[in-house]
C-alpha positions in Angstrom: -15.8 9.7 -3.5 -16.7 6.2 -4.5 -16.2 5.2 -8.1 -15.9 2.1 -10.2 -13.2 2.1 -12.9 -11.9 -0.5 -15.4 -8.2 -1.6 -15.0 -7.2 -4.1 -17.7 -10.1 -6.5 -17.8 -11.1 -6.0 -14.1 -13.6 -3.6 -12.5 -12.2 -1.9 -9.4 -14.1 0.0 -6.7 -12.1 3.0 -5.6 -12.9 5.0 -2.4 -11.2 8.3 -1.8 -11.7 9.9 1.6 -9.8 11.9 4.2 -7.9 8.7 5.4 -6.5 8.0 1.9 -3.4 10.2 2.2 -2.7 8.9 5.7 -2.9 5.2 4.5 -0.8 6.0 1.5 1.9 7.5 3.7 1.6 4.6 6.2 2.1 1.9 3.5 4.4 3.7 1.0 6.2 6.2 3.2 5.5 9.2 1.0 3.1 12.2 1.1 0.7 11.9 -1.8 0.3 15.6 -2.2 4.1 16.1 -2.3 4.2 13.4 -5.0 1.5 15.2 -7.0 3.4 18.5 -6.7 6.6 16.9 -7.9 4.8 15.4 -10.9 3.3 18.7 -11.8 6.7 20.5 -11.5 8.4 17.9 -13.7 10.5 16.5 -10.8 9.2 13.0 -11.5 8.8 11.2 -14.8 6.1 9.1 -16.4 7.3 5.9 -14.9 7.2 7.4 -11.4 3.7 8.8 -12.2 2.5 5.3 -13.1 3.9 3.9 -9.9 2.2 6.6 -7.8 -1.1 6.2 -9.4 -0.9 2.4 -9.1 -0.1 2.7 -5.4 -3.0 5.2 -5.0 -5.4 2.8 -6.8 -4.3 0.0 -4.3 -5.1 2.2 -1.3 -8.4 3.4 -2.6 -9.4 -0.1 -3.8 -8.7 -1.6 -0.4 -10.6 1.2 1.3 -13.6 0.4 -0.9 -13.5 -3.4 -0.5 -12.0 -4.2 3.0 -13.1 -3.9 6.5 -11.2 -1.8 9.1 -9.2 -4.8 10.4 -8.0 -5.6 6.9 -7.1 -1.9 6.2 -4.9 -1.9 9.3 -2.9 -4.8 7.7 -2.1 -3.0 4.4 1.6 -3.3 3.5 4.0 -3.3 0.6 3.8 -7.1 0.5 0.0 -7.0 0.3 0.3 -4.4 -2.5 2.6 -6.7 -4.5 0.1 -9.6 -4.0 -2.7 -7.3 -5.2 -0.7 -6.4 -8.3 -0.4 -10.1 -9.3 -4.0 -9.9 -10.6 -3.1 -7.3 -13.3 -1.1 -7.2 -16.5 2.1 -5.1 -16.7 0.4 -2.3 -18.7 -3.1 -2.4 -17.2 -2.7 0.8 -15.1 -1.4 3.0 -18.0 -4.9 3.6 -19.4 -6.5 3.9 -16.0 -4.1 6.5 -14.5 -6.3 9.5 -15.3 -9.4 7.9 -13.8 -7.5 7.0 -10.6 -6.2 10.5 -10.1 -9.6 12.0 -10.9 -11.2 9.7 -8.3 -8.7 10.8 -5.7 -9.2 14.5 -6.4 -12.9 14.1 -6.6 -13.2 15.3 -10.2 -15.3 13.8 -12.9 -16.0 14.7 -16.4 -19.4 16.2 -17.0 -21.6 16.6 -20.0 -23.8 19.3 -18.4 -23.7 22.8 -19.6 -23.3 25.8 -17.4 -26.5 27.8 -16.7 -26.8 31.2 -18.4 -26.3 34.1 -16.1 -29.5 36.0 -15.3 -29.7 39.1 -17.4 
């Protein structure tokens, strides 16, 4: 899923695909689905959730904006460099949009069709 979201004053392209969890684990050493399960089960707190969603945004943004050679060079150092373009609280309001992009969910204003009677 490709989506554009606002983080702070910046528009970010995010791309979630089958490679996203693999790249996340390669760069950050953790399984994103295990992280989500721990969040859902209360084993991680809000600060950890913000860190996870910020890291996930980094991976998805780089997937949307970089070529394959650049993707192979993703690292914790390049993550920190990427973060330097944002304010300390910019990802707080964007967390839900980041997670929804990864999970492939979006809000909708459409109404369900009535069942045929």
